[in-house]
C-alpha positions as CSV (number, residue, x, y, z in Angstrom):
1,M,-6.9,-23.9,49.0
2,D,-5.9,-25.6,45.7
3,Q,-2.4,-26.6,44.9
4,V,-1.9,-23.9,42.1
5,S,-2.7,-21.0,44.6
6,L,0.1,-22.2,46.9
7,K,2.8,-21.6,44.3
8,S,4.7,-18.2,44.4
9,E,4.1,-15.7,41.6
10,I,6.9,-15.5,39.0
11,L,7.3,-12.5,36.7
12,I,9.0,-13.0,33.4
13,K,9.8,-10.1,31.1
14,G,9.9,-10.3,27.3
15,V,8.9,-8.5,24.1
16,A,5.3,-7.3,23.6
17,A,4.4,-9.1,20.3
18,A,0.6,-8.8,20.1
19,P,-1.6,-6.6,22.3
20,G,-4.2,-7.9,24.7
21,V,-4.3,-9.6,28.1
22,A,-5.4,-13.1,28.9
23,S,-5.3,-15.5,31.8
24,G,-5.6,-19.3,31.9
25,A,-3.9,-22.6,32.3
26,A,-0.6,-23.3,30.5
27,F,-0.2,-25.8,27.7
28,V,3.5,-26.4,27.3
29,F,4.1,-27.4,23.7
30,H,7.2,-29.4,22.6
31,Q,7.4,-30.3,18.9
32,S,9.7,-33.3,19.1
33,S,12.2,-33.8,16.3
34,P,12.3,-37.3,14.7
35,N,15.2,-39.5,15.6
36,V,17.2,-39.9,12.3
37,L,19.5,-42.9,12.2
38,C,22.3,-43.3,9.7
39,Y,22.8,-46.6,8.0
40,P,24.7,-47.7,4.8
41,I,22.9,-48.5,1.6
42,E,23.9,-50.5,-1.5
43,E,24.7,-48.8,-4.8
44,E,21.6,-50.3,-6.4
45,S,19.4,-48.6,-3.7
46,I,20.5,-45.1,-4.5
47,S,17.8,-44.6,-7.2
48,A,15.1,-45.7,-4.9
49,E,16.4,-43.4,-2.1
50,K,16.5,-40.5,-4.5
51,A,12.9,-41.2,-5.6
52,R,11.8,-41.3,-1.9
53,F,13.4,-37.9,-1.4
54,E,11.7,-36.4,-4.5
55,D,8.3,-37.8,-3.3
56,A,8.9,-36.2,0.1
57,L,9.7,-32.9,-1.5
58,L,6.5,-33.0,-3.6
59,A,4.4,-34.0,-0.6
60,T,5.8,-31.2,1.4
61,R,5.2,-28.7,-1.4
62,R,1.6,-29.7,-1.6
63,E,1.2,-29.3,2.2
64,I,2.8,-25.9,2.3
65,S,0.8,-24.7,-0.7
66,A,-2.4,-25.8,0.9
67,L,-1.4,-24.2,4.2
68,R,-0.6,-21.0,2.4
69,D,-4.0,-20.9,0.7
70,T,-5.7,-21.5,4.1
71,V,-3.8,-18.7,5.8
72,A,-4.4,-16.3,2.8
73,G,-8.1,-17.0,3.1
74,R,-8.3,-16.6,6.9
75,L,-5.8,-13.8,7.4
76,G,-4.7,-12.3,4.1
77,E,-1.8,-12.3,1.8
78,K,0.6,-10.5,4.1
79,E,0.5,-13.4,6.6
80,A,0.4,-16.1,3.9
81,A,3.5,-14.7,2.4
82,I,5.5,-16.3,5.2
83,F,5.1,-19.6,3.5
84,D,6.5,-18.3,0.2
85,A,10.0,-18.5,1.8
86,H,9.3,-22.1,2.6
87,L,8.4,-22.9,-1.0
88,L,11.5,-21.2,-2.2
89,A,13.6,-23.2,0.3
90,L,12.2,-26.4,-1.2
91,D,13.8,-25.4,-4.5
92,D,17.1,-24.3,-3.0
93,P,19.8,-26.0,-5.2
94,A,22.3,-25.9,-2.3
95,L,20.0,-27.8,0.0
96,I,18.9,-30.4,-2.5
97,D,22.2,-30.8,-4.4
98,E,24.2,-31.3,-1.2
99,T,21.8,-33.9,0.0
100,L,22.1,-35.8,-3.3
101,R,25.9,-35.5,-3.3
102,M,26.1,-37.0,0.2
103,L,23.7,-39.8,-0.9
104,H,25.9,-40.7,-3.9
105,E,29.3,-40.3,-2.3
106,E,28.7,-41.6,1.3
107,K,26.0,-44.1,0.4
108,C,24.0,-43.7,3.5
109,N,20.2,-43.4,3.7
110,V,18.7,-40.3,2.2
111,A,16.8,-39.3,5.4
112,Y,20.1,-38.9,7.2
113,C,21.8,-37.2,4.2
114,F,19.0,-34.6,4.2
115,F,19.0,-34.2,8.0
116,S,22.7,-33.7,8.1
117,T,22.7,-31.1,5.3
118,A,19.7,-29.2,6.7
119,E,21.3,-29.0,10.1
120,K,24.4,-27.4,8.6
121,F,22.2,-24.8,7.0
122,I,20.2,-24.2,10.2
123,N,23.4,-23.8,12.3
124,F,25.0,-21.5,9.7
125,F,22.0,-19.1,9.5
126,S,21.3,-19.2,13.3
127,N,24.8,-18.1,14.1
128,L,24.7,-15.1,11.8
129,D,24.2,-11.7,13.5
130,D,21.3,-10.7,11.2
131,E,17.6,-11.2,12.0
132,Y,16.7,-11.8,8.4
133,F,18.9,-14.9,8.2
134,K,17.9,-16.0,11.7
135,A,14.4,-16.1,10.4
136,R,15.6,-18.1,7.4
137,A,17.0,-20.7,9.8
138,G,13.5,-21.1,11.2
139,D,12.1,-21.5,7.7
140,V,14.6,-24.3,7.0
141,R,13.9,-25.9,10.4
142,D,10.2,-25.9,9.6
143,I,10.4,-27.5,6.2
144,T,13.1,-29.9,7.5
145,Q,10.6,-31.3,10.0
146,R,8.0,-31.8,7.3
147,I,10.3,-33.5,4.9
148,L,11.7,-35.8,7.5
149,H,8.2,-36.9,8.7
150,H,7.5,-37.9,5.1
151,L,10.8,-39.7,4.6
152,L,10.4,-41.6,7.9
153,G,6.7,-42.3,7.5
154,L,5.8,-40.4,10.7
155,S,2.7,-38.4,11.5
156,R,3.2,-34.7,12.5
157,T,1.5,-33.4,15.7
158,A,-0.6,-30.4,14.9
159,L,-0.9,-27.8,17.7
160,S,-4.6,-27.4,17.0
161,D,-5.1,-31.1,17.7
162,V,-3.7,-31.2,21.2
163,M,-5.0,-28.1,23.0
164,D,-8.2,-26.2,23.8
165,D,-8.8,-23.0,25.7
166,R,-5.2,-22.7,27.0
167,I,-2.2,-20.5,26.9
168,I,0.4,-21.9,24.5
169,V,3.9,-21.9,26.0
170,A,6.8,-23.0,23.8
171,N,10.5,-22.5,23.1
172,D,9.4,-21.3,19.7
173,L,6.5,-21.8,17.2
174,T,7.0,-22.4,13.5
175,P,4.7,-20.8,10.9
176,S,3.2,-24.3,10.4
177,D,2.4,-24.5,14.1
178,T,0.7,-21.1,14.3
179,A,-1.1,-21.4,11.0
180,G,-3.6,-24.0,12.5
181,V,-4.2,-22.0,15.6
182,E,-7.8,-20.9,16.1
183,K,-8.5,-17.8,18.1
184,K,-11.5,-19.3,19.9
185,R,-9.3,-22.1,21.2
186,V,-6.2,-20.2,22.2
187,L,-6.1,-17.6,25.0
188,A,-2.5,-16.3,24.4
189,I,0.9,-17.3,23.1
190,V,4.2,-17.3,25.0
191,T,7.6,-18.2,23.6
192,D,11.2,-18.2,24.6
193,E,12.5,-17.1,21.2
194,G,11.4,-14.3,18.8
195,N,10.9,-10.6,18.5
196,R,8.2,-8.2,17.2
197,T,9.0,-9.1,13.6
198,S,9.2,-12.9,14.1
199,H,6.7,-15.3,12.5
200,T,5.0,-15.9,15.8
201,A,4.5,-12.2,16.4
202,I,3.1,-11.5,13.0
203,M,0.6,-14.4,13.1
204,S,-0.4,-13.5,16.6
205,R,-1.3,-10.0,15.7
206,A,-3.1,-11.2,12.6
207,L,-5.2,-13.6,14.7
208,R,-5.6,-10.9,17.5
209,I,-4.2,-13.3,20.1
210,P,-2.2,-11.7,22.9
211,A,1.4,-12.7,22.7
212,V,4.7,-12.2,24.5
213,V,7.9,-13.5,22.9
214,G,11.7,-13.4,23.6
215,L,11.1,-14.6,27.2
216,I,14.2,-16.9,27.1
217,V,13.1,-19.1,30.1
218,A,9.3,-19.3,29.8
219,S,9.1,-22.9,28.6
220,K,11.5,-24.0,31.5
221,K,9.8,-22.0,34.2
222,I,6.2,-22.7,33.3
223,E,4.8,-26.2,34.0
224,P,1.8,-27.7,32.3
225,G,-1.4,-26.5,34.0
226,D,0.2,-23.5,35.7
227,E,-2.0,-20.5,35.9
228,V,-0.5,-17.9,33.6
229,L,-1.4,-14.2,33.0
230,V,-0.1,-12.7,29.7
231,D,0.1,-9.0,29.2
232,G,0.7,-8.4,25.5
233,Y,0.7,-4.6,26.0
234,E,3.7,-4.5,28.3
235,G,5.4,-7.7,27.3
236,V,5.3,-9.4,30.7
237,V,4.0,-12.8,31.9
238,Y,3.0,-13.7,35.4
239,V,3.1,-17.4,36.4
240,N,0.7,-18.3,39.2
241,P,-0.4,-14.6,39.6
242,S,-1.2,-13.4,43.0
243,E,-4.6,-12.1,44.0
244,E,-3.3,-8.6,44.0
245,T,-2.0,-9.0,40.4
246,R,-5.3,-10.5,39.3
247,Y,-7.3,-7.7,40.9
248,R,-5.1,-5.0,39.3
249,Y,-5.6,-6.6,35.9
250,G,-9.3,-6.9,36.5
251,L,-9.4,-3.1,37.0
252,L,-7.4,-2.6,33.8
253,K,-9.9,-4.8,32.0
254,K,-12.8,-2.6,33.1
255,E,-10.9,0.5,31.9
256,R,-10.2,-1.0,28.5
257,D,-13.7,-2.3,28.1
258,A,-15.1,1.1,28.9
259,A,-12.7,2.8,26.5
260,H,-13.7,0.4,23.7
261,R,-17.4,1.0,24.3
262,R,-16.8,4.8,24.2
263,M,-14.9,4.8,20.9
264,M,-17.3,2.4,19.2
265,R,-20.3,4.6,20.0
266,E,-18.6,7.2,17.7
267,A,-17.6,5.0,14.9
268,D,-20.2,6.5,12.5
269,Q,-19.7,10.1,13.6
270,P,-18.0,12.7,11.2
271,D,-14.3,12.8,11.2
272,L,-13.9,16.3,12.7
273,T,-12.1,17.7,15.7
274,L,-14.1,19.4,18.4
275,D,-13.7,22.7,16.5
276,E,-14.6,21.0,13.2
277,K,-11.3,20.6,11.5
278,P,-11.6,17.6,9.2
279,F,-9.1,14.7,9.3
280,V,-8.9,11.6,7.1
281,L,-8.3,8.1,8.5
282,S,-7.6,5.4,5.8
283,A,-6.5,1.8,5.9
284,N,-3.5,-0.1,4.9
285,V,-4.4,-3.3,3.0
286,N,-2.7,-6.2,1.2
287,S,-5.6,-7.7,-0.7
288,A,-9.4,-7.8,-1.2
289,E,-9.6,-10.1,1.8
290,D,-8.8,-7.1,4.0
291,M,-11.8,-5.1,2.7
292,A,-14.3,-6.5,5.2
293,S,-12.3,-5.1,8.1
294,V,-11.9,-1.8,6.3
295,R,-15.7,-1.4,6.0
296,E,-16.3,-2.6,9.6
297,N,-14.0,0.1,11.0
298,R,-15.3,2.9,8.7
299,A,-12.1,3.8,6.9
300,N,-12.3,6.8,4.7
301,G,-10.3,5.1,2.0
302,I,-7.3,3.0,1.3
303,G,-4.1,5.0,2.1
304,L,-1.7,2.2,1.3
305,F,-2.5,-0.8,-1.0
306,R,0.6,-3.0,-1.0
307,T,0.8,-4.7,-4.4
308,E,3.6,-7.2,-3.7
309,G,1.0,-9.8,-2.4
310,V,0.2,-10.9,-5.9
311,F,4.0,-11.3,-6.7
312,L,4.6,-13.3,-3.5
313,K,1.8,-15.7,-4.4
314,T,4.2,-17.1,-7.0
315,P,7.7,-16.2,-6.0
316,W,9.2,-18.5,-8.7
317,Q,7.6,-16.4,-11.5
318,T,6.3,-12.9,-12.2
319,P,2.5,-12.6,-12.4
320,G,1.1,-11.6,-15.8
321,E,-0.8,-8.4,-16.5
322,D,-4.3,-10.0,-16.3
323,T,-3.5,-11.7,-13.0
324,Q,-2.4,-8.4,-11.5
325,F,-5.3,-6.5,-13.0
326,E,-7.8,-8.9,-11.4
327,Y,-6.0,-8.6,-8.0
328,Y,-5.9,-4.8,-8.1
329,K,-9.4,-4.5,-9.4
330,A,-10.9,-6.5,-6.5
331,V,-9.6,-4.0,-4.0
332,I,-10.4,-0.9,-6.1
333,A,-13.9,-1.9,-6.9
334,A,-14.6,-2.9,-3.3
335,A,-13.5,0.5,-2.1
336,K,-15.4,2.5,-4.6
337,P,-16.3,5.4,-4.3
338,A,-13.5,5.9,-1.7
339,F,-10.0,6.4,-2.9
340,V,-7.3,3.7,-3.1
341,V,-3.6,4.7,-3.0
342,V,-1.8,2.0,-4.9
343,R,1.9,1.6,-4.1
344,T,3.9,0.2,-6.9
345,L,6.0,-2.9,-6.3
346,D,8.0,-2.7,-3.1
347,I,9.6,-6.1,-3.3
348,G,13.2,-6.9,-2.5
349,G,15.3,-6.8,0.6
350,D,13.5,-9.2,3.0
351,K,11.2,-10.7,0.3
352,P,13.0,-13.2,-2.0
353,H,11.6,-13.2,-5.5
354,V,12.6,-14.2,-9.0
355,V,12.4,-10.5,-10.1
356,H,15.6,-9.7,-8.2
357,G,17.0,-13.0,-7.1
358,A,18.4,-13.8,-3.7
359,P,18.8,-11.0,-1.2
360,G,22.1,-9.2,-1.2
361,A,24.0,-7.6,1.7
362,N,22.1,-5.0,3.7
363,P,18.8,-6.1,1.9
364,F,16.7,-3.2,3.3
365,M,19.1,-0.7,1.8
366,G,19.8,-2.7,-1.3
367,F,18.2,-3.6,-4.6
368,R,14.5,-3.2,-3.9
369,A,11.3,-1.2,-4.7
370,I,11.6,1.6,-7.3
371,R,15.2,0.5,-8.0
372,I,14.1,-2.9,-9.2
373,C,11.3,-1.3,-11.3
374,L,13.5,1.2,-13.0
375,E,16.0,-1.5,-13.9
376,N,13.3,-4.1,-14.9
377,K,11.2,-1.9,-17.2
378,A,9.2,-4.9,-18.5
379,V,8.1,-5.8,-15.0
380,F,7.3,-2.1,-14.2
381,R,5.4,-1.6,-17.4
382,T,3.3,-4.7,-16.8
383,Q,2.4,-3.6,-13.3
384,L,1.5,0.0,-14.4
385,R,-0.7,-1.3,-17.2
386,A,-2.5,-3.6,-14.7
387,I,-3.0,-0.8,-12.2
388,L,-4.2,1.7,-14.8
389,R,-6.6,-0.8,-16.3
390,A,-8.0,-1.4,-12.8
391,S,-8.2,2.3,-12.2
392,A,-11.3,2.4,-14.5
393,F,-13.2,0.7,-11.7
394,G,-12.7,3.2,-8.9
395,N,-10.9,6.1,-7.5
396,V,-7.1,5.5,-7.8
397,K,-3.9,7.3,-6.9
398,I,-0.5,5.8,-7.6
399,M,2.7,6.3,-5.5
400,F,6.3,5.2,-5.9
401,P,8.2,3.7,-2.9
402,M,11.8,4.1,-1.9
403,I,12.4,7.3,-3.8
404,S,15.9,8.5,-2.9
405,S,16.5,11.2,-5.5
406,L,14.8,13.7,-7.8
407,D,16.2,11.8,-10.8
408,E,14.4,8.5,-9.7
409,L,11.1,10.3,-9.3
410,V,11.4,12.0,-12.7
411,Q,12.3,8.7,-14.4
412,A,9.4,6.9,-12.7
413,R,6.9,9.7,-13.6
414,E,8.1,9.8,-17.2
415,F,7.8,6.0,-17.6
416,Y,4.3,6.1,-16.1
417,G,3.3,8.8,-18.5
418,R,4.4,6.7,-21.5
419,V,2.5,3.7,-20.3
420,L,-0.6,5.8,-19.7
421,D,-0.3,7.2,-23.3
422,E,0.0,3.7,-24.7
423,L,-3.3,2.6,-23.1
424,R,-5.1,5.7,-24.1
425,E,-3.9,5.4,-27.7
426,T,-5.3,1.9,-27.9
427,N,-8.6,3.0,-26.3
428,V,-8.1,0.9,-23.1
429,P,-10.3,2.4,-20.4
430,V,-8.4,4.0,-17.5
431,G,-9.4,6.2,-14.6
432,E,-9.6,10.0,-14.9
433,N,-7.4,12.5,-13.1
434,I,-5.1,9.9,-11.4
435,D,-2.8,11.6,-8.8
436,V,0.8,10.4,-8.7
437,G,2.9,10.7,-5.6
438,A,6.0,9.6,-3.8
439,M,6.7,7.8,-0.5
440,I,9.0,9.7,1.7
441,E,10.9,7.1,3.7
442,I,14.6,7.8,3.0
443,P,16.5,10.6,4.6
444,S,17.7,12.0,1.3
445,A,14.0,12.3,0.1
446,A,13.1,14.0,3.3
447,I,15.8,16.6,2.9
448,M,14.9,17.1,-0.7
449,A,11.1,17.2,0.0
450,D,10.6,20.7,-1.3
451,N,12.1,19.7,-4.7
452,L,10.3,16.4,-4.9
453,A,7.0,18.2,-4.1
454,Q,7.3,20.0,-7.5
455,H,6.9,16.7,-9.3
456,C,4.2,15.1,-7.0
457,D,0.5,15.4,-6.5
458,F,0.9,14.1,-2.9
459,F,3.3,12.7,-0.4
460,S,3.0,9.7,1.8
461,I,5.4,9.4,4.7
462,G,6.5,5.8,5.5
463,T,7.7,6.2,9.0
464,N,8.8,2.5,9.5
465,D,11.7,2.8,7.1
466,L,12.3,6.5,7.7
467,V,12.9,6.0,11.4
468,Q,15.3,3.1,11.0
469,Y,17.2,4.9,8.2
470,L,17.5,8.1,10.2
471,L,18.7,6.4,13.3
472,A,20.7,3.6,11.5
473,V,18.7,1.0,13.4
474,D,17.5,-2.3,11.8
475,R,14.2,-2.9,13.6
476,G,14.6,-6.6,13.2
477,N,17.9,-6.7,15.0
478,G,17.2,-7.6,18.6
479,R,20.5,-6.3,19.9
480,I,19.8,-2.7,18.9
481,A,15.9,-2.7,18.7
482,H,15.8,-0.5,21.8
483,L,17.5,2.3,19.7
484,Y,14.5,2.4,17.3
485,E,12.9,5.4,18.9
486,P,10.2,7.4,17.0
487,C,10.3,10.0,19.9
488,N,13.9,10.9,18.9
489,P,13.8,14.7,18.1
490,A,15.6,14.0,14.9
491,V,12.7,11.9,13.7
492,L,10.0,14.4,14.8
493,R,11.9,17.4,13.3
494,T,12.2,15.5,10.0
495,L,8.5,14.7,9.9
496,R,7.7,18.4,10.6
497,D,10.0,19.5,7.8
498,V,8.6,17.1,5.2
499,I,5.0,18.1,6.1
500,D,6.0,21.8,5.9
501,A,7.6,21.3,2.5
502,A,4.3,19.6,1.2
503,K,2.3,22.5,2.6
504,Q,4.5,25.1,0.9
505,R,3.9,23.4,-2.4
506,K,0.2,23.0,-1.6
507,I,0.1,19.2,-2.0
508,P,-1.6,16.9,0.6
509,V,0.5,14.7,2.8
510,S,-0.4,11.5,4.6
511,V,1.5,9.2,7.0
512,C,1.2,5.5,6.5
513,G,3.8,3.9,8.8
514,E,3.1,2.4,12.3
515,M,3.2,5.9,13.9
516,A,0.0,6.8,12.1
517,G,-2.0,4.1,13.9
518,D,-0.4,4.6,17.3
519,P,-2.6,6.7,19.7
520,M,0.6,8.2,21.2
521,F,1.6,9.7,17.9
522,A,-1.6,10.3,15.9
523,P,-2.5,13.6,17.5
524,L,1.0,15.0,17.0
525,L,1.0,14.0,13.3
526,I,-2.3,15.9,12.8
527,A,-0.8,18.8,14.8
528,L,2.2,18.9,12.4
529,G,-0.2,19.3,9.5
530,A,-0.7,15.8,8.1
531,D,-3.9,15.7,6.1
532,A,-4.5,11.9,6.5
533,L,-3.3,9.0,8.5
534,S,-3.3,5.4,7.1
535,M,-3.1,2.5,9.4
536,S,-4.3,-1.1,10.2
537,S,-8.1,-0.8,9.9
538,A,-8.5,-2.2,13.5
539,A,-6.7,0.9,14.8
540,I,-9.1,3.3,13.2
541,P,-11.9,3.5,15.8
542,G,-9.4,4.4,18.6
543,I,-7.6,7.0,16.6
544,R,-10.9,8.5,15.4
545,Y,-12.1,8.8,19.0
546,L,-8.9,10.6,20.1
547,L,-9.0,13.1,17.3
548,R,-12.8,13.8,17.7
549,H,-12.1,14.8,21.3
550,V,-9.5,17.5,20.8
551,T,-9.3,21.0,19.4
552,T,-6.7,22.4,17.1
553,G,-5.6,24.7,19.9
554,K,-4.8,21.8,22.1
555,L,-3.0,20.1,19.2
556,E,-0.9,23.3,18.7
557,T,0.0,23.3,22.4
558,L,1.0,19.6,22.2
559,K,3.3,20.4,19.3
560,D,4.9,23.3,21.1
561,D,5.4,21.1,24.2
562,V,7.0,18.3,22.2
563,F,9.3,20.5,20.3
564,S,10.5,22.3,23.4
565,E,12.0,19.0,24.6
566,T,15.1,17.2,23.4
567,N,14.9,14.1,25.7
568,P,12.9,11.2,24.0
569,V,11.8,9.9,27.4
570,E,10.2,13.3,28.3
571,I,8.7,13.5,24.8
572,K,7.1,10.1,25.2
573,K,5.7,11.1,28.6
574,I,4.1,14.3,27.0
575,L,2.5,12.3,24.3
576,L,1.2,9.5,26.6
577,D,-0.2,12.0,29.1
578,F,-1.9,13.9,26.2
579,S,-3.7,10.7,24.9
580,A,-4.5,9.7,28.5
581,R,-6.3,12.9,29.2
582,L,-8.3,12.5,26.0
583,M,-9.4,9.1,27.0
584,G,-10.2,10.2,30.6
585,H,-7.5,8.0,32.2
586,V,-5.2,9.0,35.0
587,P,-1.8,9.9,33.4
588,G,0.6,6.9,33.4
589,G,-2.2,4.3,33.1
590,A,-1.2,2.9,29.7
591,P,-4.0,4.7,27.9
592,A,-2.7,4.5,24.4
593,R,-2.5,0.7,24.4
594,A,-6.0,0.5,25.8
595,L,-7.4,1.9,22.5
596,E,-6.4,-1.2,20.5
597,T,-9.3,-3.5,19.6
598,T,-7.8,-6.8,20.9
599,T,-8.6,-9.8,23.0
600,P,-9.4,-8.5,26.5
601,F,-8.5,-10.0,29.9
602,S,-10.4,-13.3,30.0
603,R,-11.3,-16.0,32.5
């Protein structure tokens, strides 16, 4: 019997960050911080120290820009946008000016001046009770390490250089650490810090590497070489798993593999329920790089094209009309003849940009999206012109995000109409019969849905924001994340009322938030009358399988059962049991999560 098998099993619970199950030997990663000494310098050396600092900033900018381009090419603009915050931090006057002030006034080496200044920023942001600013602390920490390595002439250890076919265990991983990770060389990722919206979680999901974060003690409990089993569905980690645990997960692997084979056999079948009611499954995309996955998973169209990616490529300036036109055209032409629903700029809040400046208080409920566009008509006009020009190359629909009142919608539509007339008067080709709709993601819009529907060709419900606004829960705040509950009857009744309002006005309605791609909720959304669901393209085969194996009668029964309950726990049980039966699993066997196309149990 080997030494590993003599160790007792340890179970550590955390946050499920990226789905999948993996087992293997642990690689405990500690990115050591350089030792920064403080020593005095002479007055005549200040210029040379300042030049060294400027050189380090330039070298770091080149590194981060190259890293951003690599991630954009591998994973897409959404994931690459993480590094835009790093580039912004490099230009932060407060960070740079305070370093130079200390250099001139205290006359000590610039490496120590920068280190001391950066630590103040990191500590300040880390101690704020706001997940956005906690993430900013991580951004500053990441670029601080890069700059210090340049200032001190040190080489930086890349995670990809020191491990192979292992499970990464760390206190936390920076975006720079995860950017170089290759799926074929990493079985899973485990960290003490983080939540579902942290950089590590986002990158893990993009790479389809199982991950559990927020484990608090993992890097202390797990030793190098320990056998570790990571369950990214349930958010648990087993250290030195017992034979019983391994056997149980082996059975789960067989179930998930069988489910995956069943759903892929129907990938090319018509999107009809058993009694031949049609449904539409479309994809959410960020850029043309996402289109290969869209085709692979047989999406019916693009239900949400997020346009802010082209803006976040250059957060220090607004992209011109031609730049935007080429960006939009690439997606629209690739999707043709399928439809593309283009969402106008939804920047602001958590995405710093020159268009609106630094984030204000309560960024998710502040100056963002349509509010920015209506106040910055030149920016709005440029984007609309670019979208309309690109519409000549495919089948385009346009929707406005963050609509909170009828007045906003009317203003946006009128401005759109003027831009469209300008192009037609100058004989610029544009698409024909472009539908214009609104996103319903704010409670006021949901309540006024019947009035808004009179001025829309379609609705798209953004459940991510709608749920957090209805329940007053910031999803990124770990202390209250457990209160973010889509099964809350208030959420489900609101969805029902919005869909009913759309039906009364005879306009189609789609759902494009996370609920649309969740096997637990998709059948209910169709039962409520949603015409289309838009989701991550990887989720489409599983949702297609579910909906192809149900009748409208069963969906009606599901709706009745759900709305007869007021307890979110019981509602969740009803929804999970329903999807379990469709997949042929025993109720309670985690069927919904088994539908996701992720890295299976390995080893």
